[in-house]
C-alpha positions in Angstrom: -45.0 -6.4 1.1 -43.5 -8.0 4.3 -41.4 -11.0 3.6 -40.9 -13.8 6.1 -37.6 -13.3 7.9 -36.6 -16.9 7.0 -36.5 -15.9 3.3 -34.3 -12.9 3.6 -30.9 -14.6 3.9 -31.6 -16.7 0.9 -32.6 -13.7 -1.2 -29.5 -11.8 -0.1 -27.3 -14.7 -1.1 -29.1 -15.0 -4.5 -28.6 -11.3 -5.0 -24.9 -11.6 -4.2 -24.6 -14.3 -6.8 -26.2 -12.2 -9.4 -23.8 -9.3 -8.6 -20.8 -11.6 -8.8 -22.0 -13.0 -12.2 -22.4 -9.4 -13.5 -19.0 -8.5 -12.2 -17.4 -11.5 -14.0 -19.3 -10.8 -17.2 -18.2 -7.1 -17.2 -14.6 -8.0 -16.5 -12.6 -5.8 -16.8 -14.4 -2.7 -15.7 -11.4 -0.9 -14.2 -7.6 -1.0 -14.6 -5.7 -4.3 -14.2 -2.4 -4.3 -12.3 0.5 -6.7 -13.1 2.8 -6.8 -10.1 6.5 -7.3 -11.0 8.2 -8.5 -7.7 11.5 -7.1 -8.8 12.9 -3.6 -9.4 12.5 -1.8 -12.7 14.8 -2.9 -15.5 15.0 -6.6 -14.8 13.8 -9.4 -17.1 10.3 -9.7 -15.5 9.8 -5.9 -15.5 10.9 -5.7 -19.2 8.7 -8.5 -20.3 5.6 -7.3 -18.4 6.1 -3.8 -19.9 6.1 -5.3 -23.4 2.8 -7.1 -22.7 1.0 -4.3 -20.8 0.1 -2.0 -23.7 -0.9 -4.9 -25.9 -3.2 -6.2 -23.2 -4.7 -2.8 -22.8 -5.7 -2.9 -26.5 -7.3 -6.3 -26.0 -9.0 -5.7 -22.7 -10.1 -2.1 -23.2 -8.8 -1.1 -19.8 -5.4 0.2 -18.7 -2.9 -2.5 -17.7 -0.5 -1.1 -15.2 2.9 -2.7 -14.3 3.6 -2.1 -10.6 7.0 -2.9 -9.1 7.0 -4.3 -5.6 10.6 -5.5 -5.1 12.0 -7.0 -1.9 13.2 -10.2 -0.3 14.1 -11.8 -3.6 10.6 -11.3 -5.0 8.8 -12.6 -2.0 7.4 -9.2 -1.0 5.5 -8.8 -4.3 4.5 -12.5 -4.3 2.9 -12.2 -0.8 1.2 -8.9 -1.7 -0.6 -10.6 -4.6 -1.4 -13.8 -2.7 -3.3 -11.6 -0.2 -5.1 -9.5 -2.8 -8.7 -9.9 -3.8 -9.2 -12.9 -6.2 -11.0 -10.8 -8.9 -8.5 -10.7 -11.7 -7.5 -7.1 -11.2 -4.2 -7.8 -9.4 -1.9 -10.3 -11.2 1.6 -11.5 -10.5 4.4 -11.9 -13.1 6.6 -14.8 -11.9 9.8 -16.2 -13.1 12.3 -19.0 -12.3 13.1 -17.0 -9.1 9.6 -17.9 -7.8 10.2 -21.7 -8.0 13.8 -21.5 -6.7 12.8 -19.5 -3.6 9.8 -21.8 -3.1 12.3 -24.7 -2.9 14.9 -23.1 -0.6 13.1 -20.7 1.7 11.5 -22.0 4.9 8.3 -20.5 6.4 7.2 -18.5 3.3 4.3 -16.1 4.2 2.3 -17.6 1.3 1.9 -21.1 -0.2 3.5 -21.1 -3.7 1.0 -23.6 -5.1 -2.2 -23.3 -3.1 -2.4 -19.4 -3.0 -2.2 -18.9 -6.8 -4.1 -19.9 -9.9 -2.2 -20.1 -13.2 -3.1 -17.8 -16.1 -0.4 -18.7 -18.7 3.3 -19.0 -19.2 4.7 -16.3 -21.6 8.3 -17.2 -22.3 11.0 -19.8 -21.7 14.7 -19.2 -22.0 17.6 -21.5 -21.3 20.6 -21.0 -19.1 24.1 -21.0 -20.6 27.4 -21.9 -19.0 29.9 -19.2 -19.7 33.6 -18.6 -19.0 36.0 -15.7 -19.7 37.0 -15.4 -23.4 40.6 -16.5 -22.7 39.7 -19.3 -20.2 41.6 -22.6 -20.8 38.3 -24.3 -20.2 36.7 -24.7 -23.7 34.1 -27.4 -23.2 31.8 -28.9 -20.6 34.1 -31.9 -20.5 37.0 -29.6 -19.8 35.0 -28.0 -17.0 34.2 -31.4 -15.4 37.8 -32.7 -15.7 39.4 -29.5 -14.4 37.0 -29.3 -11.5 37.5 -32.9 -10.5 41.3 -32.4 -10.6 41.0 -29.3 -8.3 38.1 -30.1 -6.0 36.8 -26.9 -4.3 39.3 -24.7 -6.1 37.2 -23.6 -9.1 34.5 -21.1 -8.3 31.3 -19.8 -9.8 29.2 -16.7 -9.0 25.5 -16.2 -8.6 23.1 -13.4 -7.7 22.5 -14.9 -4.3 21.9 -18.1 -2.3 18.8 -19.9 -3.5 18.6 -18.1 -6.8 18.1 -20.1 -10.0 21.7 -19.2 -10.9 22.9 -20.8 -7.7 20.7 -23.9 -8.1 21.7 -24.4 -11.7 25.3 -24.7 -10.7 24.5 -27.0 -7.8 22.5 -29.2 -10.1 25.6 -29.4 -12.2 27.7 -30.4 -9.2 25.2 -33.1 -8.3 25.1 -34.6 -11.8 28.7 -34.2 -12.7 30.2 -35.1 -9.4 32.1 -31.9 -9.2 32.6 -29.4 -6.3 32.5 -26.0 -7.8 32.6 -23.4 -5.0 29.8 -20.9 -4.7 30.5 -17.1 -4.5 27.2 -15.3 -3.9 26.7 -11.7 -4.8 23.9 -9.3 -3.9 22.3 -9.5 -7.3 22.5 -7.5 -10.6 25.3 -8.0 -13.1 28.0 -8.4 -10.5 28.8 -12.1 -11.2 29.1 -11.3 -15.0 31.4 -8.4 -14.2 33.5 -10.5 -11.9 33.8 -13.3 -14.5 35.0 -10.8 -17.2 37.4 -9.4 -14.7 38.9 -12.9 -14.1 37.8 -13.2 -10.5 35.4 -16.1 -11.2 36.0 -19.2 -13.2 32.5 -19.8 -14.6 28.9 -18.7 -14.2 25.6 -20.3 -15.0 23.6 -17.4 -16.5 20.4 -16.7 -18.4 20.8 -16.7 -22.2 19.0 -13.3 -22.2 21.7 -11.8 -19.9 24.6 -13.4 -21.7 24.0 -13.0 -25.4 25.4 -9.4 -25.8 28.6 -10.4 -24.0 28.9 -13.7 -26.0 28.5 -11.8 -29.3 30.9 -9.1 -28.3 33.6 -11.8 -27.5 34.0 -10.8 -23.9 32.9 -14.3 -22.7 32.7 -17.7 -24.3 29.7 -20.0 -24.1 30.6 -23.6 -23.3 27.1 -24.9 -23.7 23.4 -24.0 -23.4 21.3 -25.7 -20.7 18.3 -26.5 -22.9 17.9 -30.0 -24.3 18.0 -28.7 -27.8 20.4 -26.1 -29.2 19.4 -22.5 -29.1 18.4 -20.7 -32.3 20.3 -17.7 -31.0 23.5 -19.8 -30.6 23.2 -22.6 -33.1 26.9 -23.5 -33.0 27.0 -23.9 -29.2 26.3 -27.5 -28.0 24.0 -28.4 -25.1 25.2 -29.4 -21.7 23.1 -32.6 -22.1 25.4 -33.7 -24.9 28.1 -34.2 -22.3 26.0 -34.6 -19.2 22.8 -36.4 -20.3 19.6 -35.1 -18.7 21.0 -31.8 -17.5 18.5 -29.0 -18.2 17.9 -25.6 -16.8 15.3 -23.6 -18.7 13.8 -20.7 -16.9 10.4 -19.1 -17.6 8.1 -16.2 -16.9 4.4 -16.3 -16.6 1.3 -14.8 -15.1 -0.7 -16.0 -12.1 -3.7 -14.7 -10.1 -4.7 -15.0 -6.5 -6.3 -18.4 -5.8 -10.1 -18.3 -6.1 -10.2 -15.9 -9.1 -13.3 -16.8 -11.1 -12.7 -19.3 -13.8 -14.3 -17.1 -16.5 -11.9 -14.3 -15.6 -8.9 -16.7 -15.8 -10.1 -17.9 -19.2 -10.5 -14.3 -20.5 -7.1 -13.3 -19.3 -5.6 -16.5 -20.8 -7.3 -15.9 -24.1 -6.2 -12.3 -24.4 -2.6 -13.1 -23.3 -2.4 -15.9 -25.9 -3.5 -13.4 -28.6 -0.9 -10.9 -27.5 1.8 -13.5 -27.5 0.9 -14.4 -31.1 1.6 -10.8 -32.3 4.7 -10.7 -34.6 6.3 -7.7 -32.8 6.0 -9.4 -29.4 7.4 -12.7 -30.8 10.3 -10.7 -32.3 11.0 -8.8 -29.0 11.0 -12.0 -27.0 13.3 -13.7 -29.5 15.7 -10.8 -29.3 15.8 -11.3 -25.6 17.0 -14.8 -26.1 13.8 -16.5 -25.3 10.9 -18.4 -26.9 7.3 -17.4 -26.7 5.5 -20.1 -24.7 1.7 -19.7 -24.0 0.0 -22.4 -22.0 -3.2 -23.4 -20.4 -3.7 -22.3 -16.8 -3.4 -25.9 -15.7 -0.1 -26.4 -17.6 1.2 -23.2 -16.1 0.7 -24.5 -12.5 2.0 -28.0 -13.4 5.2 -26.4 -14.6 5.6 -24.5 -11.4 4.9 -27.6 -9.4 7.5 -29.6 -11.4 10.2 -26.9 -11.1 9.7 -26.6 -7.3 10.1 -30.4 -6.9 13.2 -30.4 -9.1 14.9 -27.7 -7.1 13.9 -29.3 -3.8 15.9 -32.4 -4.8 18.9 -30.2 -5.5 18.5 -28.3 -2.2 18.3 -31.6 -0.3 21.3 -33.1 -2.1 23.5 -30.0 -1.5 22.0 -29.1 1.9 21.0 -25.6 0.8 18.7 -23.6 3.1 17.5 -20.0 3.6 15.7 -19.3 6.8 
């Protein structure tokens, strides 16, 4: 039968819609990749590797963690932003994502428009720590000493524009202090320098600090969540001295923008189920964090709010990375 040429485009379009619907309905029909934009061994890598085998059990397809480090996470971010929006390539983001989005000009991707949220997976507070024998014993001591010695007290971070850097600069803004920034190239250098007495204070993740706090090598002045941490119940919050101060980092999963809604919903549903498993909750708690599932919309709203928060700090302290 010969069809009028005018009907062919419409039929091809209808056929493509049927194929797309089948593809979504069959999701996943091949392995799913979770891109970790940092090197193996870091927080995002560790968390994603906890989740991957459990997601495999739920999805029925291998879930592979792929490390694509570089440029403070931006290499991996850009790779996923440019990937097909089909649910087979996901990105594991953390507080570094929102910090860089606020400080770096001319990103090769749009941090809000190029991604769709799947769910947050964990939140964890920062903590202000000093060397065990430091004369500074409270947040009030830190503020008083810093104001008496403007520019003379220092803090370290894993680099300009990192959450560690911005957390301290938020403190400077809110407390009216002038702690001097000493940036390092990443890793555990700031913590090592603090223990060695070459830094006065650092603003670090609770996950990275707990072993050293418990060993007595460093002392926690305060946690940066609005409520005390279950891991350090005797340590006050920064907000008890500096009302409103809060730095709680996070990790979560996003997909390239345009990923079909049924695929996002399936991934969200399975991720929530995995996060509710007792062994996952235990592992995340041992890392110093709290399991935190969310809707896709709440995930992107959190990202939006964090970027706006850090942009205010960047503006106030004139921080910029080209």
